[in-house]
N, C-alpha and C positions, 0 to 999 in steps of 0.2 A: 870793581869786585875782585876779591882775592882769588887766586888759583884754587881749584878744588883739590882736596887731599884724599889720597887712596893709600891703602896699606899693602905691603908686601910681606913675605914671611920674615920672622925674626932673624936677624943677621944677614938678610939678603943684600943689604947695602954696604956691608962691612968692607968689601974690597973694591967697590965702585968708585971710579974717578970721573972727573969732568971730561966730557967729550964721548964717554961710553954710552952704550944703549942699555936701557932697562926695559924688560918685557913685563907687561901687566896683564895677567890672565886670570882664570878662575872666576869666582864671584865678583871680585873687584874689577877685573878686566871687562867682564860683561856689563857691569854697571856703568863703567866709564865709556865704553864704546857703544853700548846699545841703549841704555837708559839716559845717561847724560849727553850722549851723542857728541862726544868730543871730536874735533876735526884736526887734521894735520896743521901744525903751526900754533895751536892753542897751548897756553901755559898750563902746567900741572905740577902738583907736589906729590911725592911718594915718601912714605916713612915706614920704618920697620917696627914701630911701636916701642922701641927702646931709646929713642932720642935721635937716631940717625935719620936725616931727611935729605932728599934730593929734589932740586927744582930744575925743571927743564921744559922742553916743548915736545909735543906729540909729533913724531916723525913718520909713523905709519899706523894705520887702523885696519884691523882685520875683523873677522866674525867673532865677537865675544872677547876680543883682546886688542891691545894697542902697544906701541913701542914709543918710548920717549928718549930723546937725547939729553943727557945731563948737562946743565949749564952751570950749576952751582950745587955744592954739597956741604953739609955742616952737621953739627950736633947740638941738640937742645939740652943744656945742662940740667941735671936733676935739681929740683927745688930744695932749698935748705933755708929755714926749716921746712919740713914737709908736713902736709895736712892729711890726716887720716880721719875719715868719717865712719863712725860706728852707727849704722842705721838699723833701727828696729824693723823687723818685718811688719808690713801694714797691709790692710785690705784695699781692694779697689785700685791696685797698681800705684798707690800713693808712694810706696817705697821706691818704685821705679822712677817716678817723677823726681823724687828727692835725689837719687844718685845721678840721674841724667843732668839736671840743672847744676848739681854739685860738681860734676865733671867739667861742664862748660866753664865753671867759675874757678876751677883750679885744684880740686881735690886730687891727692896723689895716691890714695889707697882707700878702698871701701871695704868695710867689714859688716856682713849681714849678721844681725843679732836676733836670736830667738828670745826676746824679752818675756818676762812673766805675764804681761798684759797683751802680748801680740795675739791677735785673733787668728792670723795666718800661721799655719804650722808646716814646716818642711820636714817630710819623712820619706824615706825610701826613694822611689822614682820621682816623687814631687821635689825632693831636695835637689836631685841632679838637674831636673828641668828648671827649677828656680835659679840655681847657680848659673846655668847656661844663659838664661834670659837676662840676668843681671850683667853678665859679661858682654852679651850683644848690646845691651843698652848703653853701657859705658863705652864700648868701642865706637858706636855710632855717634855718641856725644863728643867723643874725642875728635872724630872727623869733622864734625860741625864746628868745633872750636879751633880747628887747624892746629891741634896739639900733636907733637911728634912722639910723645910718651903716653901710652895707654895706662891709666891707673890700674893697679893690681886689685883683684877681687879675692879677698881672703876666704877661707872656708867658713861655713856657718859657725858662728860663735855662740856658746851657751854662757851662762852667768860666770862660770869659773874662767872661761877663756877671756871674757871681757875684763875681769878683774886683773888677769895677768897682763893684758895689754895696757890697762890703766897704770899699773905699777911700773911697767917698763918705759912708759912715755916720759919725755922731758917735760911736757905739760899736758895734763888731762883735764878737760872741761866738760861738764855735764850741763846741758841746757835744761833749765828747770824753772817753771813759772813762779815758784815761791822763793827763788834765790834773791838775794839782796845785792849781790855784786854784779855790776854791769859788765858785759863782755867787752864793751868798747874801752873799758879802763884797764883790762888785763895786759900786763907786759908780756910780750912774746919772747921766747928764748932765741938767741942769735943763730942757733943751729939745732938739729935734732928733730924729734917728732912732736907735733902738736896733735893730740887726740881729742876729737870732738864727738860726744855721745848724744844721740837723739833718740828719744823713746817713741813708742807706738801711739796709736790714737788715745788710749786710755792713760797715757803717761807712764813714767817710770815709777815702779812701786817704792814705798818708803824703805823697804828692806834692800832693794837694789841700790837705791841712792845712798843709804848708810854704808853699804859694803864698798861702793866706789869711792866715797869720801874717805873711808878707812884705808883704802889702797892708795890714796894720795891725790884723788881728783878734787876739783873745785866746782861747786855749783854756780852757774852764772845765768843771767837773763839777758835777753836781747832788748827788751823795752817794756812798755806798759801793756802791750797787747799780747794775746796768746796765739801763736801761729800753729798751723797744722804740722803734722810730722812730715808732710811732703814739701814744706817750704822753710821750716825752721833751720835745717842744716845748710841749705843753700844760702839763706840770709846770713848765717854765721860765717860761712866760708867767704862770702862776698866782703863782709866786714873785715875779716882777718886779712884777706888779699889786699883790700884797700889800705890797710895800715902797713903792709909789708911789700908785697910784690908789685902793686900798682902805684906805689908812692913815687 
């Protein structure tokens, strides 16, 4: 079994060298010492969420905290091309499932989208809570996948913001059940941003589809079946990763 991963504050590992000690406290330290019950001598990974990662062994365990001695340190390079998932808000936490699995499969940025047919609406306090929940979900999935970089969560996007992202992307793809072009046959750019748009339970409206195509997007399909909003994005990210990063 691979060593468990825990996060420290951004930049906390910038000046750390092999042989030095790193203290893990706060919620992460409590989880490592109290919940996971790591003991002296066990291997552990710590990362700062920006790619910097230290591998070491636990040298001391206290109440709600522990210390590790660094044996190896390195940087996880930023992916290129990078994958951005524009995920429509969905009911029943299906959007959370989508970004959780998408993160485990390699997505680099997530954009919450208030689509025309989204049943869920983020306004006021609910918007702040929703954003925070998405951030916690992505961070937990990053730990599960042993990734040293935490995908960014963009602010809630309306139609105009999504069109701007589509126009700026090196390749923008809209998953659509009526599309004729298979995603498996799309050539990926050698670098830059690949933007993948997934609609809500009721699908992307014709007006939204037309606007995105007008902004430079291509509509694509995964296969002959229709997937839920909770699984479509993850399936697409897995396919793209298999053709590039996992090859």
